[in-house]
KEMAR-461189 format. One record per residue (C-alpha): residue number from 0; residue in three letters; z, y, x. Coordinates in nm, 4 decimals, m for minus. Layout:
BEGIN
REC   pos   code         pz         py         px
REC   NUM    ALA          Z          Y          X
...
//
This chain:
BEGIN
REC   pos   code         pz         py         px
REC     0    MET    33.4163    30.9132    m6.8039
REC     1    SER    33.7442    31.0852    m6.7474
REC     2    GLU    33.7948    30.8912    m6.4219
REC     3    ILE    33.5541    31.1234    m6.2378
REC     4    ASP    33.7433    31.3697    m6.0231
REC     5    ARG    33.7029    31.7237    m6.1637
REC     6    LEU    33.5929    31.8439    m5.8120
REC     7    SER    33.3013    31.5978    m5.8072
REC     8    ALA    33.1586    31.7748    m6.1150
REC     9    GLN    33.1431    32.1077    m5.9275
REC    10    SER    32.8956    32.0209    m5.6499
REC    11    ILE    32.5248    32.0351    m5.7513
REC    12    PRO    32.2351    31.8648    m5.5733
REC    13    ILE    31.9381    32.0971    m5.4974
REC    14    LEU    31.5865    32.0129    m5.4045
REC    15    SER    31.3969    32.3064    m5.2540
REC    16    TYR    31.0255    32.3425    m5.3436
REC    17    LYS    30.7200    32.5480    m5.2581
REC    18    ASP    30.5285    32.5096    m5.5798
REC    19    ASP    30.5225    32.1317    m5.6257
REC    20    ILE    30.5862    32.0472    m5.2536
REC    21    CYS    30.9389    31.9408    m5.1800
REC    22    LEU    31.0786    32.1157    m4.8669
REC    23    GLY    31.4123    31.9359    m4.8559
REC    24    PRO    31.7542    31.8806    m5.0042
REC    25    ALA    32.0551    32.1109    m5.0227
REC    26    SER    32.3769    32.1523    m5.2091
REC    27    GLY    32.5325    32.4185    m5.4276
REC    28    PHE    32.7749    32.4985    m5.7014
REC    29    ILE    32.8333    32.7169    m6.0113
REC    30    TYR    33.0261    33.0484    m5.9796
REC    31    ARG    33.1163    33.2304    m6.3002
REC    32    HIS    33.1152    33.6054    m6.2828
REC    33    LEU    33.1887    33.8283    m6.5853
REC    34    GLY    33.1183    33.5344    m6.8160
REC    35    VAL    32.7805    33.4570    m6.6548
REC    36    ASP    32.7020    33.1411    m6.4537
REC    37    TYR    32.5326    33.1668    m6.1148
REC    38    LEU    32.4016    32.9008    m5.8823
REC    39    VAL    32.5349    32.9652    m5.5299
REC    40    SER    32.4212    32.8171    m5.2063
REC    41    ASN    32.3406    32.9417    m4.8519
REC    42    TRP    32.1096    33.2323    m4.7736
REC    43    HIS    31.9070    32.9998    m4.5537
REC    44    VAL    31.8636    32.7603    m4.8495
REC    45    PHE    31.7349    33.0335    m5.0801
REC    46    SER    31.5104    33.2007    m4.8192
REC    47    GLY    31.4071    32.8881    m4.6321
REC    48    ARG    31.4622    33.0910    m4.3136
REC    49    ASP    31.6857    33.0776    m4.0084
REC    50    THR    31.9742    33.3257    m4.0542
REC    51    TYR    31.9489    33.4393    m3.6914
REC    52    SER    31.5831    33.4700    m3.6250
REC    53    GLY    31.4580    33.5140    m3.9823
REC    54    GLN    31.1790    33.2612    m3.9064
REC    55    PRO    31.0878    32.9799    m4.1555
REC    56    LEU    31.2870    32.6620    m4.1116
REC    57    HIS    31.0169    32.4266    m4.2425
REC    58    LYS    30.7785    32.2808    m3.9855
REC    59    MET    30.4797    32.4127    m4.1929
REC    60    ASN    30.6375    32.7581    m4.2189
REC    61    ALA    30.6697    32.7094    m4.5939
REC    62    THR    30.9496    32.8942    m4.7848
REC    63    PRO    31.0750    32.7985    m5.1273
REC    64    ASN    30.9777    32.9587    m5.4589
REC    65    ASN    31.1744    32.7259    m5.6833
REC    66    PHE    31.4657    32.4848    m5.6891
REC    67    ARG    31.5030    32.1609    m5.8851
REC    68    ILE    31.8696    32.0964    m5.9769
REC    69    THR    32.0658    31.8294    m6.1553
REC    70    LEU    32.3477    31.9261    m6.4003
REC    71    HIS    32.5964    31.7358    m6.6038
REC    72    GLY    32.5218    31.6770    m6.9701
REC    73    SER    32.7626    31.7096    m7.2629
REC    74    GLN    32.9488    31.4071    m7.1317
REC    75    LEU    33.0735    31.4233    m6.7716
REC    76    GLY    32.8780    31.1718    m6.5716
REC    77    LYS    32.5617    31.2006    m6.7853
REC    78    ARG    32.3000    31.3914    m6.6015
REC    79    ILE    32.0122    31.6317    m6.6732
REC    80    GLU    31.7614    31.6022    m6.3924
REC    81    GLY    31.4748    31.8089    m6.2670
REC    82    LEU    31.5823    32.1412    m6.4071
REC    83    GLN    31.3619    32.4082    m6.2447
REC    84    VAL    31.5019    32.7376    m6.1235
REC    85    SER    31.2444    32.9950    m6.0256
REC    86    LEU    31.3416    33.2041    m5.7234
REC    87    LEU    31.0904    33.4735    m5.8079
REC    88    LYS    31.0546    33.7353    m6.0748
REC    89    PRO    30.7269    33.7663    m6.2704
REC    90    ASN    30.6255    34.0437    m6.0330
REC    91    GLY    30.6696    33.8098    m5.7361
REC    92    GLU    30.9852    33.9687    m5.6008
REC    93    PRO    31.2884    33.7482    m5.5196
REC    94    ALA    31.5134    33.6864    m5.8240
REC    95    TRP    31.8164    33.5975    m5.6157
REC    96    MET    32.0748    33.8171    m5.4510
REC    97    GLN    32.2548    33.8186    m5.1225
REC    98    HIS    32.5650    33.9684    m4.9537
REC    99    SER    32.5556    34.3367    m4.8805
REC   100    GLN    32.5765    34.2600    m4.5081
REC   101    GLY    32.2534    34.0634    m4.5330
REC   102    GLN    32.1533    33.7276    m4.3820
REC   103    ASP    32.4480    33.7147    m4.1315
REC   104    ILE    32.6607    33.6232    m4.4295
REC   105    ASP    32.5009    33.2951    m4.5213
REC   106    VAL    32.5560    33.3194    m4.8985
REC   107    ALA    32.3205    33.3817    m5.1869
REC   108    ALA    32.3203    33.3408    m5.5674
REC   109    ILE    32.0911    33.3389    m5.8687
REC   110    ARG    32.1700    33.3775    m6.2316
REC   111    LEU    32.1045    33.0708    m6.4403
REC   112    SER    31.9332    33.1118    m6.7763
REC   113    ASP    31.7391    32.9114    m7.0406
REC   114    LEU    31.9378    32.5947    m6.9664
REC   115    PRO    31.9424    32.3019    m7.2112
REC   116    SER    32.2107    32.3438    m7.4780
REC   117    ASN    32.3794    32.0224    m7.3692
REC   118    ALA    32.4202    32.1331    m7.0011
REC   119    ARG    32.7779    32.1706    m6.8930
REC   120    MET    32.9024    32.4013    m6.6224
REC   121    TYR    33.1974    32.3344    m6.3944
REC   122    PRO    33.2549    32.6604    m6.2022
REC   123    VAL    33.4432    32.6455    m5.8686
REC   124    ASN    33.6309    32.9608    m5.9689
REC   125    ASN    33.7832    32.8060    m6.2826
REC   126    HIS    34.1368    32.9270    m6.2052
REC   127    THR    34.2931    32.6365    m6.3848
REC   128    PHE    34.1850    32.4291    m6.0730
REC   129    HIS    34.3509    32.6718    m5.8259
REC   130    SER    34.6848    32.6836    m5.6545
REC   131    ASP    34.8168    32.8874    m5.3617
REC   132    LEU    34.7617    32.6360    m5.0763
REC   133    ALA    34.7859    32.7781    m4.7279
REC   134    LEU    34.4678    32.7616    m4.5121
REC   135    HIS    34.5840    32.6924    m4.1541
REC   136    ALA    34.4697    32.5263    m3.8361
REC   137    GLY    34.4872    32.1466    m3.8822
REC   138    ALA    34.4754    32.1627    m4.2578
REC   139    GLU    34.2807    31.8880    m4.4304
REC   140    VAL    33.9619    32.0029    m4.5945
REC   141    PHE    33.6863    31.8341    m4.7942
REC   142    ILE    33.3160    31.9240    m4.8039
REC   143    LEU    33.1505    31.7934    m5.1230
REC   144    GLY    32.7732    31.7724    m5.0836
REC   145    TYR    32.4623    31.5642    m5.0461
REC   146    PRO    32.3908    31.4718    m4.6759
REC   147    ARG    32.0169    31.4175    m4.6404
REC   148    GLY    31.9975    31.4267    m5.0156
REC   149    LEU    32.2077    31.1176    m5.0440
REC   150    SER    32.3324    31.0493    m5.3931
REC   151    LYS    32.4200    30.6941    m5.4765
REC   152    GLN    32.6013    30.7898    m5.7928
REC   153    ALA    32.3630    31.0160    m5.9820
REC   154    ASN    32.4751    31.3740    m5.9277
REC   155    ILE    32.8125    31.2853    m5.7836
REC   156    PRO    32.8537    31.4240    m5.4235
REC   157    VAL    32.9747    31.2601    m5.1082
REC   158    TRP    33.3209    31.3741    m5.0004
REC   159    LYS    33.3250    31.4530    m4.6286
REC   160    LYS    33.6796    31.4959    m4.4894
REC   161    GLY    33.7657    31.7133    m4.1886
REC   162    SER    34.0368    31.9329    m4.0484
REC   163    VAL    34.0408    32.3104    m3.9788
REC   164    ALA    33.9496    32.3513    m3.6144
REC   165    SER    33.9966    32.7287    m3.5723
REC   166    GLU    34.2611    32.9802    m3.6672
REC   167    PRO    34.1453    33.1045    m4.0102
REC   168    GLU    34.3046    33.4546    m3.9701
REC   169    VAL    34.1449    33.5219    m3.6315
REC   170    GLU    33.8042    33.6804    m3.6626
REC   171    MET    33.5103    33.5076    m3.5011
REC   172    ASP    33.3274    33.6713    m3.2090
REC   173    ASP    33.0243    33.7383    m3.4361
REC   174    GLY    33.2451    33.9151    m3.6891
REC   175    THR    33.1647    33.6797    m3.9754
REC   176    PRO    33.4379    33.5428    m4.2104
REC   177    THR    33.3867    33.1814    m4.0968
REC   178    VAL    33.6097    32.8882    m4.0144
REC   179    LEU    33.5317    32.5862    m3.7989
REC   180    VAL    33.5936    32.2312    m3.9236
REC   181    ASP    33.6175    31.9218    m3.7123
REC   182    THR    33.3884    31.6818    m3.8927
REC   183    ALA    33.0379    31.5278    m3.8690
REC   184    THR    32.7897    31.6721    m4.1235
REC   185    ARG    32.4165    31.6453    m4.1834
REC   186    GLU    32.1287    31.8424    m4.3322
REC   187    GLY    32.1340    31.8517    m4.7110
REC   188    MET    32.4947    31.9569    m4.7206
REC   189    SER    32.4098    32.3286    m4.6792
REC   190    GLY    32.5677    32.5256    m4.9606
REC   191    ALA    32.8297    32.2673    m5.0465
REC   192    PRO    33.1701    32.3804    m5.1775
REC   193    VAL    33.4630    32.3364    m4.9482
REC   194    TYR    33.8234    32.2610    m5.0632
REC   195    ILE    34.1597    32.2515    m4.8978
REC   196    GLY    34.3782    31.9680    m5.0041
REC   197    SER    34.5849    31.6770    m4.9050
REC   198    SER    34.5537    31.3049    m4.9423
REC   199    THR    34.9350    31.2978    m4.9606
REC   200    ALA    35.1612    31.4558    m5.2189
REC   201    THR    35.3079    31.7085    m4.9703
REC   202    ASN    35.1591    32.0557    m5.0041
REC   203    ARG    35.2043    32.3666    m4.8007
REC   204    PHE    35.1707    32.7093    m4.9672
REC   205    ILE    35.0835    33.0618    m4.8617
REC   206    ASP    35.4454    33.1807    m4.8934
REC   207    GLY    35.5558    32.9140    m4.6492
REC   208    SER    35.7107    32.6825    m4.9076
REC   209    VAL    35.6432    32.3108    m4.9191
REC   210    SER    35.6337    32.1024    m5.2298
REC   211    GLN    35.6161    31.7384    m5.3326
REC   212    THR    35.3771    31.6580    m5.6211
REC   213    ALA    35.2914    31.3419    m5.8051
REC   214    LEU    34.9263    31.3822    m5.7079
REC   215    PRO    34.7306    31.5795    m5.4389
REC   216    ILE    34.6180    31.9280    m5.5329
REC   217    TYR    34.3110    32.1103    m5.4103
REC   218    GLN    34.1779    32.4675    m5.3860
REC   219    PHE    33.8270    32.6033    m5.3459
REC   220    ILE    33.8145    32.7933    m5.0186
REC   221    GLY    33.4533    32.8511    m4.9296
REC   222    ILE    33.0941    32.7417    m4.8699
REC   223    TYR    32.9635    32.5081    m4.5992
REC   224    SER    32.6995    32.6692    m4.3839
REC   225    GLY    32.5849    32.4139    m4.1304
REC   226    ARG    32.6712    32.2484    m3.8000
REC   227    PHE    32.8012    32.4514    m3.5136
REC   228    GLY    32.7054    32.4013    m3.1504
REC   229    ALA    32.4221    32.1536    m3.2092
REC   230    ASP    32.0539    32.1737    m3.3048
REC   231    GLN    31.7729    31.9327    m3.3787
REC   232    SER    31.6586    31.9105    m3.0200
REC   233    LYS    32.0036    31.8070    m2.8849
REC   234    ASP    32.2744    31.5553    m2.9552
REC   235    LEU    32.3722    31.6084    m3.3165
REC   236    PHE    32.7180    31.4708    m3.2347
REC   237    LEU    32.7773    31.7419    m2.9712
REC   238    ALA    33.1191    31.8992    m3.0630
REC   239    GLN    33.0958    31.7641    m3.4172
REC   240    LEU    33.1887    32.0981    m3.5611
REC   241    ALA    33.0845    32.2428    m3.8962
REC   242    ARG    33.1518    32.5900    m4.0265
REC   243    PHE    33.2148    32.7411    m4.3675
REC   244    PHE    33.2243    33.0965    m4.4976
REC   245    LYS    33.5500    33.1887    m4.6659
REC   246    ARG    33.5757    33.2307    m5.0404
REC   247    ARG    33.6062    33.6093    m5.0032
REC   248    ALA    33.2450    33.6246    m4.8787
REC   249    ILE    33.1309    33.4908    m5.2160
REC   250    GLU    33.3621    33.7274    m5.3997
REC   251    GLN    33.2158    34.0162    m5.1997
REC   252    LEU    32.8639    33.9133    m5.2931
REC   253    PHE    32.9420    33.9497    m5.6633
REC   254    GLU    33.1427    34.2736    m5.6122
REC   255    GLU    32.8477    34.4371    m5.4274
REC   256    PRO    32.5271    34.2316    m5.4627
REC   257    ALA    32.2239    34.3275    m5.2679
REC   258    PRO    31.8588    34.2344    m5.3370
REC   259    ALA    31.7133    33.9498    m5.1259
REC   260    ASN    31.5559    34.0551    m4.7980
REC   261    CYS    31.5080    33.9186    m4.4515
REC   262    LYS    31.5264    34.0728    m4.0969
REC   263    LEU    31.2971    33.9176    m3.8440
REC   264    ARG    31.4408    33.8807    m3.4945
REC   265    LYS    31.2677    33.7496    m3.1870
REC   266    ASN    31.4997    33.4651    m3.0950
REC   267    SER    31.7787    33.2626    m3.2564
REC   268    THR    32.1212    33.2995    m3.1008
REC   269    VAL    32.2060    32.9348    m3.1668
//
């Protein structure tokens, strides 16, 4: 099935579970570090907690202890469903790791092991897929995930297109390495990979040059982390802004990983 876009193979559907009770859908991807494959998603997906308050997100206050994921088989497009990833060590401690700055950087990862021999990994940091595209205000970006767990094509994600809505090199007021995107997104997309690209053959690069190519090119630039400026009690179309953490936040996680933990705060700032 060579017609499948290589980027579609990089996004992974996640179902979060407390024992055998499904808590909800999410998205993720594979990141390869020192030859080892890790499943990456948001901190709030791994913990099941709000990044600001630290309180459980589920209405029954349940937090996950395992994921069920779907991977590609030996042939791209063939899937291996229901693979269980335990989030806990045998002693009950979390098996996943987070950014050294804690839950304010909404990124987490867990090492994958004991996978079927026919499972195939498509890491987002496979450098053969990269080019030096410039991230700038107005740039066209794509979020590849599973809104509300939607998957009409097995484990092939939905491509949500948007445009960069903030200046990527200007730090946010909260100090996080995040960028705003003008697009409408939904729950289930948390943890989805984000790419810069163009639906045309004109590409702008970091050094200021522009090129014409026969086909559009894309670059992995970060991880989607949720809607901005709206919550479940208000109009979900308010502002229609999403946010993603820049790729360097993921790189920092692997450079200086920290054990999973959670800080409880009285109130959410959202």
